[in-house]
KETORTOR-559833 format. One record per residue: residue in three letters; x, y, z of N, C-alpha, C in turn. Coordinates in steps of 0.2 Angstrom, whole numbers, padded with zeros to 4 digits, always signed. Example, Ala and Ser with C-alpha at 12.3 -4.5 7.8 and 13.67 -1.06 7.14 Angstrom:
ALA+0066-0028+0039+0062-0022+0039+0066-0016+0039SER+0064-0011+0035+0068-0005+0036+0064+0000+0039
***
This chain:
MET+0607+0774+1156+0600+0774+1159+0595+0777+1153ASP+0598+0781+1149+0594+0784+1143+0592+0779+1139THR+0596+0774+1137+0595+0768+1133+0589+0764+1136LEU+0589+0763+1142+0584+0759+1145+0577+0762+1145VAL+0577+0769+1146+0571+0773+1145+0568+0773+1138ASP+0573+0773+1133+0571+0773+1126+0568+0766+1124ILE+0571+0761+1127+0568+0754+1126+0561+0754+1129ALA+0560+0756+1135+0554+0756+1138+0549+0760+1135LEU+0550+0766+1132+0546+0770+1128+0543+0766+1122VAL+0548+0763+1118+0546+0759+1112+0542+0754+1114TRP+0543+0750+1119+0539+0744+1121+0532+0746+1123LEU+0532+0752+1127+0525+0754+1129+0521+0756+1123VAL+0524+0759+1118+0521+0761+1111+0518+0755+1108VAL+0522+0750+1108+0520+0743+1105+0514+0741+1108LEU+0515+0741+1115+0509+0738+1119+0503+0743+1118LEU+0504+0749+1117+0498+0753+1116+0495+0752+1109GLY+0499+0750+1104+0496+0748+1098+0492+0741+1098ALA+0495+0737+1102+0492+0730+1103+0485+0731+1106CYS+0485+0735+1111+0479+0736+1115+0474+0739+1111ALA+0476+0744+1107+0471+0747+1102+0468+0743+1097VAL+0472+0738+1095+0470+0733+1090+0465+0728+1094ARG+0466+0727+1100+0462+0722+1104+0455+0726+1105VAL+0455+0732+1107+0449+0736+1108+0445+0736+1102VAL+0448+0737+1096+0444+0737+1090+0441+0730+1088GLY+0445+0725+1089+0444+0718+1087+0440+0714+1092ALA+0439+0716+1097+0435+0712+1103+0428+0711+1101ARG+0426+0705+1102+0420+0703+1100+0414+0704+1105SER+0416+0703+1112+0412+0704+1117+0413+0711+1121SER+0408+0713+1124+0408+0719+1128+0413+0719+1133VAL+0413+0713+1137+0418+0712+1142+0425+0713+1140ALA+0427+0709+1134+0434+0710+1132+0435+0717+1130ARG+0431+0720+1127+0432+0727+1125+0433+0732+1131ILE+0429+0731+1136+0430+0735+1142+0437+0733+1145LEU+0439+0727+1146+0446+0725+1148+0451+0728+1144ALA+0451+0728+1138+0456+0730+1133+0456+0738+1133LEU+0451+0741+1134+0451+0748+1135+0454+0750+1141ASP+0453+0747+1147+0456+0748+1153+0463+0747+1153THR+0465+0742+1150+0473+0740+1149+0476+0746+1144LEU+0472+0748+1139+0475+0753+1135+0476+0760+1139VAL+0471+0761+1144+0472+0767+1148+0478+0766+1153LEU+0479+0760+1155+0485+0759+1160+0491+0760+1156VAL+0492+0757+1150+0498+0758+1146+0499+0765+1145LEU+0494+0769+1143+0495+0776+1141+0497+0780+1148ILE+0495+0778+1153+0497+0781+1160+0505+0780+1161GLY+0506+0773+1160+0514+0772+1160+0518+0775+1155LEU+0515+0776+1149+0519+0780+1144+0520+0787+1146LEU+0515+0790+1149+0515+0797+1151+0520+0798+1157VAL+0520+0793+1162+0524+0794+1167+0532+0793+1165LEU+0533+0788+1161+0540+0787+1159+0542+0793+1155TYR+0538+0796+1150+0540+0801+1146+0541+0807+1151SER+0537+0808+1156+0538+0814+1161+0545+0813+1164ALA+0546+0807+1166+0553+0806+1170+0559+0807+1165SER+0558+0805+1159+0564+0806+1154+0565+0813+1152ARG+0560+0817+1152+0560+0824+1150+0561+0829+1156GLY+0559+0826+1162+0560+0830+1168+0555+0836+1169VAL+0549+0835+1166+0544+0839+1167+0538+0836+1171SER+0534+0840+1174+0529+0837+1179+0522+0837+1176TYR+0521+0841+1171+0514+0842+1168+0511+0835+1165PHE+0516+0831+1163+0514+0825+1160+0511+0820+1166LEU+0514+0821+1172+0512+0817+1178+0505+0820+1180ASP+0503+0826+1179+0496+0828+1180+0491+0825+1175ALA+0493+0825+1169+0489+0822+1164+0488+0814+1166ALA+0493+0811+1168+0493+0804+1170+0488+0803+1176LEU+0488+0807+1180+0484+0807+1186+0477+0808+1184ILE+0475+0813+1180+0469+0814+1178+0466+0808+1174LEU+0470+0806+1169+0468+0800+1165+0467+0794+1169ALA+0471+0793+1175+0470+0787+1179+0463+0788+1183LEU+0461+0794+1185+0455+0795+1188+0449+0794+1183LEU+0450+0797+1177+0444+0796+1172+0444+0789+1170GLY+0449+0785+1169+0449+0778+1167+0446+0774+1172PHE+0447+0775+1179+0444+0771+1184+0436+0772+1184VAL+0434+0779+1184+0427+0780+1184+0424+0777+1177ALA+0427+0778+1172+0424+0775+1165+0424+0767+1166THR+0429+0764+1168+0428+0757+1169+0423+0755+1174LEU+0422+0758+1179+0417+0757+1184+0410+0758+1181ALA+0409+0763+1177+0403+0764+1174+0401+0759+1169ALA+0406+0757+1165+0405+0752+1160+0404+0745+1163ALA+0407+0743+1168+0406+0737+1171+0399+0737+1175ARG+0397+0742+1178+0390+0743+1181+0385+0743+1175TYR+0386+0746+1170+0381+0746+1164+0381+0739+1161TYR+0386+0736+1161+0386+0729+1158+0383+0724+1163GLY+0384+0725+1169+0381+0720+1174+0374+0721+1176ARG+0372+0727+1176+0365+0729+1178+0361+0731+1173GLY+0364+0733+1167+0360+0736+1162+0358+0743+1162ARG+0360+0746+1168+0359+0753+1169+0364+0756+1173LEU+0365+0763+1173+0371+0766+1177+0369+0767+1184PHE+0363+0770+1185+0361+0772+1192+0355+0768+1194GLY+0354+0768+1201+0348+0765+1203+0348+0758+1205
***
């Protein structure tokens, strides 16, 4: 089981790097928003898997906070892109 967790951790780190490259290299705002949202989701998966492998719960708290902030940030970015303003 430990080998599978280690493989999954390495795979998530590779995906994290690929998403970071995509965020930096994206040409349009929509692609950048989607890549950043995917980067947050991969980071959440990495935190949850690391928490499960180490047996500590505070990484789960960080993953939950990151999920809430990521949702709000994606919603705000999409609204700003679609309407040109955040409120109103």
